[in-house]
C-alpha positions, 0 to 999 in steps of 0.5 A: 188633672194636675196633681201635685204630691207632698209627704208629710210623715214618715218614720224614715225622716224621723219625727223632729225631737219626738222620740215614740212615735213609731208611725201616723197613719190615718188623717182626719181634718179638723179646724178649731178656731182659727187652726186648722188640727189633723187627728191620726193613729199612731203607733208608740215605744211602750203602749200596746195597740193603736194611741190616738194623736194630733199635729196642728197648723201654726194659728190662722194660718191657711189649710197647707201639706206643709208646717205641720207640727205634732203635738208634744205631751205637755209633761214630756218634750221628747214623747206625743200627746196620745189623745186615746190609746187603743181601747177607744179606737179599736172600733174603727183600727184595722178595718177597711177603707174609710171615707170622707163626707164633708159641708161646703157652701153648696152641698156636701163633697166626699173623697174615699178609696179603692184599695188591693190588696193582693200582689201588684199590679194594682187594678187601674182603678185602685187609688182615691176617689171623689165626687159631690151630693147637695146633701148626704146619703148613704144611697150611691146613687145620690151621689154625682159620678166618681172622678179618679183623682189619684191612682196607685202608682209606687211614689217610692214613699207611699203605694195604694194610697187610702183614708183620704181627708178632703177640704177646699184651699182656703186661699183659691176656691179652685184646688182641693187638699186631700190628706191620705196614708200610705205605705211602703215596704222595707223589702228586709225579710221580715214577716211585717216590712211595711211602712207607714206613711201620711201625704197631701195631694193638692188637685184642681177643683175635679170637672163637675164639682160644683161644691 
């Protein structure tokens, strides 16, 4: 399966004019009107816990791995706008993997992650998986056989992707875009040396995916 991976946000690259962003992870896609939005979890300087933040593409732009702009605070363009603090996110934050289920014209698609939190190497099944169903269901037997669309191969800026959010391409019905969280280690000897990143993988529609 042909894949194209794109790094979207990495603390090592900075966050443009925003000076208080530590990192952004846990992407969730949503289309509001004629604009694509990406909602995520962020650590923000001077604010405890996890903050909910957003980024968007230009109005009318098709879904894409590139062109995202983090939303600045309306009162200070050097700070990121926060949608909610940790009191609103604690129910899902730090609770493990995520699954993304979304409607399509012919049914539902789902992307989920299999994670590995022990010492490397990770098992081959670690990564992102895709499946479909006529209707959303909590019964795994109602979904198609999962197809692995991404492994835990170390790309430098991420390894072992998790928390996916996927959609069909706006411009090519045979393409899928899956946004995901990643991480890498600074290897600096600190108690928590990991850095969280955000990226996207573009893939051909998996075989058997008629959605």
